[in-house]
Residue frames as qw, qx, qy, qz and C-alpha x, y, z in Angstrom:
[[0.214, 0.238, -0.683, 0.657, -1.57, -1.66, -10.62],
 [0.456, -0.546, -0.703, -0.018, -3.66, -2.59, -7.63],
 [0.007, -0.304, 0.298, -0.905, -4.94, 0.24, -5.45],
 [0.294, -0.503, -0.798, 0.157, -7.31, 0.28, -2.50],
 [0.169, -0.653, -0.103, -0.731, -9.71, 2.99, -1.34],
 [0.176, 0.071, -0.714, 0.674, -9.30, 3.74, 2.35],
 [0.339, -0.578, -0.722, -0.176, -12.50, 3.06, 4.30],
 [0.301, -0.813, -0.077, -0.492, -14.20, 5.38, 6.78],
 [0.787, -0.615, 0.042, 0.025, -12.41, 3.53, 9.61],
 [0.773, 0.355, -0.162, 0.501, -8.93, 3.90, 8.10],
 [0.578, -0.446, -0.227, 0.645, -6.22, 5.50, 10.23],
 [0.068, -0.564, 0.067, 0.820, -5.90, 8.50, 7.93],
 [0.203, 0.343, -0.449, -0.800, -7.25, 10.02, 4.72],
 [0.485, 0.305, 0.807, -0.142, -10.43, 7.93, 4.35],
 [0.556, 0.734, 0.289, -0.263, -11.87, 7.91, 0.84],
 [0.197, 0.798, -0.483, -0.302, -8.47, 8.21, -0.84],
 [0.961, 0.260, -0.097, 0.001, -6.82, 5.62, -3.08],
 [0.197, -0.780, 0.593, -0.041, -3.47, 4.18, -2.08],
 [0.623, 0.265, -0.735, 0.025, -1.18, 1.19, -2.31],
 [0.819, -0.483, -0.309, 0.018, -1.01, -1.18, 0.64],
 [0.168, 0.673, -0.484, 0.534, 1.32, -0.39, 3.51],
 [0.832, -0.488, -0.261, -0.036, 2.30, -1.55, 6.94],
 [0.196, -0.825, 0.478, -0.228, 4.92, -1.67, 9.62],
 [0.534, 0.286, -0.776, 0.173, 7.60, -4.12, 10.61],
 [0.804, -0.561, -0.079, -0.182, 6.93, -6.31, 13.60],
 [0.368, -0.763, 0.531, -0.011, 9.83, -6.85, 16.00],
 [0.518, -0.335, 0.761, 0.199, 12.51, -9.04, 14.39],
 [0.722, 0.521, 0.448, -0.076, 10.69, -9.28, 11.05],
 [0.421, -0.103, 0.493, 0.754, 12.57, -9.08, 7.74],
 [0.289, 0.353, -0.162, -0.875, 11.33, -6.72, 5.03],
 [0.354, 0.059, -0.793, -0.492, 10.29, -9.65, 2.86],
 [0.184, -0.320, -0.902, 0.223, 8.35, -11.32, 5.68],
 [0.109, 0.456, 0.381, -0.797, 6.60, -8.04, 6.53],
 [0.339, 0.273, -0.410, -0.802, 5.63, -7.47, 2.89],
 [0.319, -0.096, -0.913, -0.236, 4.31, -11.04, 2.63],
 [0.095, -0.400, -0.778, 0.476, 2.29, -10.64, 5.83],
 [0.177, 0.443, 0.159, -0.864, 0.86, -7.25, 4.86],
 [0.352, 0.177, -0.590, -0.704, -0.09, -8.29, 1.30],
 [0.287, -0.201, -0.935, -0.052, -1.72, -11.44, 2.63],
 [0.036, -0.446, -0.644, 0.621, -3.62, -9.53, 5.33],
 [0.201, 0.470, 0.029, -0.859, -4.73, -6.63, 3.14],
 [0.508, 0.400, -0.406, -0.646, -5.36, -8.41, -0.18],
 [0.876, -0.064, 0.407, -0.251, -5.59, -12.17, 0.70],
 [0.812, 0.553, -0.184, 0.024, -2.96, -12.91, -1.99],
 [0.796, -0.402, 0.228, 0.391, 0.44, -14.54, -1.67],
 [0.133, 0.846, -0.353, -0.376, 3.29, -12.53, -3.23],
 [0.932, 0.304, 0.126, 0.150, 4.84, -14.21, -6.25],
 [0.627, 0.311, -0.067, 0.711, 7.67, -11.69, -6.53],
 [0.316, -0.906, -0.171, 0.223, 8.88, -8.89, -4.25],
 [0.606, 0.402, 0.024, 0.686, 11.20, -6.19, -5.65],
 [0.341, -0.664, -0.238, 0.622, 12.65, -3.36, -3.56],
 [0.385, 0.793, 0.294, 0.370, 12.06, -0.05, -5.35],
 [0.303, 0.487, -0.234, 0.785, 13.67, 2.36, -2.93],
 [0.385, -0.460, -0.589, 0.541, 13.36, 4.31, 0.29],
 [0.015, -0.721, -0.251, -0.645, 11.39, 7.48, 1.03],
 [0.205, -0.122, -0.519, 0.821, 11.79, 9.95, 3.85],
 [0.197, -0.629, -0.618, -0.428, 8.19, 10.82, 4.79],
 [0.108, -0.129, -0.426, 0.889, 7.36, 13.99, 6.71],
 [0.175, -0.623, -0.645, -0.407, 3.73, 14.84, 7.46],
 [0.013, 0.278, -0.287, 0.917, 2.42, 17.88, 9.26],
 [0.560, -0.142, 0.226, -0.784, -1.10, 16.76, 10.19],
 [0.596, -0.799, 0.063, 0.049, -0.72, 14.92, 12.42],
 [0.097, 0.824, -0.558, -0.012, 3.00, 15.58, 12.79],
 [0.925, -0.160, 0.341, 0.050, 4.95, 12.44, 11.95],
 [0.256, 0.745, -0.585, -0.191, 8.21, 11.36, 10.37],
 [0.848, -0.149, 0.509, -0.013, 9.06, 7.90, 9.15],
 [0.021, 0.468, -0.741, -0.480, 11.11, 6.03, 6.60],
 [0.843, 0.292, 0.244, -0.380, 9.15, 4.11, 3.97],
 [0.237, -0.301, 0.841, 0.382, 10.82, 1.19, 2.22],
 [0.662, 0.414, 0.030, -0.624, 8.83, 0.76, -1.02],
 [0.381, -0.114, 0.894, 0.207, 8.31, -2.56, -2.79],
 [0.613, 0.219, -0.375, -0.661, 6.66, -3.72, -6.00],
 [0.449, -0.087, 0.858, -0.232, 4.81, -6.98, -5.42],
 [0.447, 0.099, -0.658, -0.598, 3.49, -9.32, -8.10],
 [0.460, 0.045, 0.755, -0.465, 0.35, -11.24, -7.14],
 [0.056, 0.272, 0.882, 0.381, -2.17, -13.45, -8.92],
 [0.289, -0.138, -0.058, -0.946, -5.14, -11.13, -9.64],
 [0.636, -0.279, -0.610, -0.382, -7.53, -14.06, -9.11],
 [0.553, -0.257, -0.660, 0.438, -6.42, -14.28, -5.44],
 [0.107, 0.130, -0.220, 0.961, -6.98, -10.60, -4.63],
 [0.350, -0.695, -0.589, -0.217, -9.81, -9.70, -2.26],
 [0.178, -0.709, 0.247, -0.636, -10.27, -7.08, 0.45],
 [0.642, -0.091, -0.706, 0.285, -8.78, -8.77, 3.49],
 [0.258, -0.300, -0.508, 0.765, -9.25, -5.88, 5.91],
 [0.022, 0.679, 0.571, 0.461, -12.64, -4.25, 5.27],
 [0.350, -0.840, -0.275, 0.311, -12.17, -1.92, 8.23],
 [0.376, -0.502, 0.275, 0.729, -9.23, -0.37, 6.32],
 [0.026, 0.158, -0.603, -0.782, -10.38, -0.63, 2.68],
 [0.556, 0.386, 0.517, -0.524, -13.84, -0.45, 1.14],
 [0.763, 0.623, 0.057, -0.160, -12.88, -0.91, -2.53],
 [0.491, -0.432, 0.579, 0.488, -9.99, -2.26, -4.58],
 [0.700, 0.679, 0.155, -0.159, -9.25, -2.06, -8.27],
 [0.686, -0.061, 0.397, 0.607, -6.67, -2.57, -11.00],
 [0.222, 0.930, 0.101, -0.274, -5.67, 0.63, -12.78],
 [0.711, 0.481, 0.048, 0.510, -3.40, 1.63, -15.64],
 [0.513, -0.318, -0.180, 0.777, -0.60, 3.93, -14.46],
 [0.067, 0.083, 0.214, 0.971, -1.97, 6.74, -16.64],
 [0.465, -0.424, -0.430, -0.648, -5.58, 6.30, -15.40],
 [0.293, -0.090, -0.781, 0.544, -5.39, 6.29, -11.59],
 [0.273, -0.728, -0.604, -0.178, -8.50, 6.97, -9.50],
 [0.064, 0.381, -0.256, 0.886, -9.08, 10.13, -7.51],
 [0.042, -0.926, 0.334, -0.170, -8.73, 11.32, -4.88],
 [0.759, 0.255, -0.509, 0.316, -5.26, 9.95, -4.27],
 [0.704, -0.627, -0.180, 0.283, -3.72, 9.49, -0.82],
 [0.022, -0.974, 0.209, 0.080, -1.20, 12.25, -0.07],
 [0.454, -0.576, 0.643, 0.221, 1.68, 9.74, -0.16],
 [0.842, 0.338, 0.421, 0.022, 0.75, 7.94, -3.38],
 [0.499, 0.854, -0.143, 0.039, 2.67, 10.23, -5.76],
 [0.156, -0.767, 0.619, -0.067, 5.91, 9.79, -3.82],
 [0.724, -0.132, 0.676, -0.041, 5.50, 6.02, -3.77],
 [0.775, 0.554, 0.304, 0.017, 4.75, 5.86, -7.51],
 [0.224, 0.907, -0.353, -0.059, 7.76, 8.07, -8.29],
 [0.387, -0.513, 0.765, 0.049, 9.99, 5.22, -7.06],
 [0.742, 0.239, 0.626, -0.030, 8.11, 2.72, -9.24],
 [0.590, 0.800, 0.100, -0.041, 8.37, 4.80, -12.42]]
């Protein structure tokens, strides 16, 4: 699985490993948003997008509450590059039983939907 390490300029939890993420733009479908985010973050075009589920995310620092719709996305590994170096400073492919540390606080919940 592809994970990215959040750069010093990331919005939260710099130095932690995480999947890509993003927000819907007004009027955007889930599939269009996933395609846009994967292309922006990893420079790759999705070959397959599968909805895994929905997570209710509550965070205390800073206080926030949102709904995360989680997708599995198949991409061509040869296309993958860091597309947003202000957000990510490293990317890598990892076996599910050999994930890098430290993990972003939301990674376990996201992976629970995948498994």
